N, C-alpha and C positions, 0 to 999 in steps of 0.2 A: 569359428563358431563358439559361443560362450558355453561353458560347462553347465550342466543342470544343477550342479552344487554351488554355483556362483550366484551370489545375491546382488541384484542391481539396486543401487540407491540413488541413481541419477535422476533428478527431477525432469531434466530435458527429454527423457525417454517417454514421458507421458504426453498425452494430447495437449494442445495449446490450452484448451478449456480446463483440463485437469491441473495443469501447471498453475493457471490463474487461481483456480479454486483452492489448491493447496497453499499457495502463497497467502491468499486472503485468510484462510483458516489460521495459519501461523501468525499472521499479522494481528488478527483479532485475539488470539491467545496471548500474544505478547502484550497487547494493550490491557489484557485482564490479569497480567502478572504471571502468566504461564510461559516462561522462556526456557524451560528445562525439558522440553520434548524434542525428539529428533526422528528423522526418517530411517526406517529399517529396511524398507523394500518399496520399489515402484513397479517398473515393468517386469513381467515374468513371462517367459516363453511358455508355450503349451507343453513343451517337453519337460520344463522344470515343474510346471503345475502337475503333470502326470507323476513325476518323480516324488514330489511332496505328498501327493495323494496316496502313493504306494506305502509311505511310511506308516507303520501301525496296522497295515493290512497285509500286503505281500512282502513287506520289508520290515525288519525289526525297528522298534522305536515307538514313541508316543505319537498319536495322530496329531497332525498339524493343520489339516484342512479337511473340510467336509465335502468339497466339490471338485469336480474336474473342470468345471466351467466357472472361471473367475474373471472378474473385470480387470485383474492385473494383466491378463493376456491381451485385453483390448485397450490397455494403456489408460484406463480411467480410474485406477485404484492405487492406493498407497497405504502402507502400514507405518505406525509410529510406535515409539517406546518412550519411557521416562528415564531421565538421567539420574545417577546416584546423587545423594544417598537414598533416594526413594527406591521402592521396588521397581524393577524393569517394566512391569505391566500394572503399576499402581492404579487400581480401579477408581479411586477417588479422583485422581488426575484425569484419567481417560474419560470418566463420566463428565467432568467439566468441559473437556474438549468436545465430547459428543454433543453436549447441550449447545455449545457455540456453533458446531457444524450444522445442527438442525436449523438454526436461524439463517444459515447461509445456503440452505437447500442441498447440503452435502449429507449423504447417507452414512450413518455410523453403524458398524457391525454389532455394537453393543445393544442396539435396539432390536436385533433379530431374535427370532424365536429360539427356544431351547433346541440344541442340536446343530444350529447354524450360528449361534452366538460367537462373535469374533471381535472382542473389545479393541484390539489394536488397529482394526481395519476401517478405512474410509474410502468412499467412492462417489462418483457423480453419474447421473443418468446422461444419455447422449444429448438430451435437450437442455442441459444445465446452462444457465447464464447468471451473471452476477445479480443478486437481488437488489431492489431499490433501497437506497439509503446506505449502500456500502460502496467502497471504492478502494483500490490499492493506493495507499497514501505515500508510498515511497518505495525504496528497494528493500524487499524482505529477504533476509538471509535465512534459508531453511537448512539447519544443520543436519548432517548425515552421520554424526557420531556423538556419543554422550559427553565428549570433552568440550563441545562447543555449545553456545547458547543461541537461541533465536535472537536475531537482531533486526532492527528496522531503521533504515537510514532515510531521513526525510531532508531533502535539500532545502536550505533556507531560501525563502522567496525573496526576490529583489525588493528592497525597501521602497515603498511608495514615496514619491517626492512629497515633501511637506507642502510644496507650492508648485502649481503648474503655471507655465507662462500664460499671460493673458491672451485670450482669443475672443474676437468679436464677430458676431454674425450680422450685426447691424452697423453699416458704415457711418451712420449719423452719430451713434454712440462712440465709435472709435474716434471720429473727428473731434467730438466734444471733449473726450479725455485728453487728446493730444493738445487741443487748444488750452485746456486747463493747465497742463504741464508747461506749455510754451509761455503762457502768461506769467507763470510763477518764475520761470527762468528769466524772462524780460524784466521782471520786478526785482530780480536778484535775490529771491527768497531761497532758491536752490540753484546749483550749478547746472550747466548744460549737459552734463553726463547723464542726467535723468532723462532728458529728451532723446539723447542718442540711444539710451537703453530701450526706450519705448519704440523708436524707429527701427532698431535692430531686431525687435521681436523677442527680447530676452527679459523683459520686465514681467515679474510674477505678480499675482494678486496681492501677495504679502508685501512685495516691494511698494506697490501702489498705496496700500493701506498705511505703510510707514511714511511714505512721501506726503500723504495728506496730513498726517500728524505734524510733520516738520513744518509744512506750509502753514497749518493752522497756528502753531506756536509762534512762528516768525511774523505772522500777519497781525498779531495782537500787540 
């Protein structure tokens, strides 16, 4: 059993929806130039929540939470901080992240009323789903310490072929094109490899356009 003094920063301990929401938030922050934030806590057991609530009340120290009921315990919340040289809880940075979170349907503790205000805190409702117009664009690396930066790895999409092989839906058109090539071969305007290429189904539209130029030049 994990000690109540141990902080969990593992993103996989959150619900699937919360993991997605968190990655989306970090992705959008990265795209906005905010790559210097990191996770400080994800899942929190009720025992740990009780322990933190006691601080500043029945146990010495400054108060760190206002509630015994946190969505950290339901695996739908996470806390973040800001990497040096900025202040750990730089409100300017956290406000920028909070504004991005709002667009994503993610609740920011910085919008909560006095007494509940919690700038490092983010959470999602049970009904959260990715808003329209957004998607995860690649693999988002969410750092869990201040020495790492947010990273977004987007795999290169396979390059589209400049030309696709010729496909015919009309047999009459296909026969007409073949006859055109065969006549050009018979007239010795081009060699028979062009006809073989057509019959093998490897001729592209670009090949055919080039062939027409060759035939036109040699016919004159």
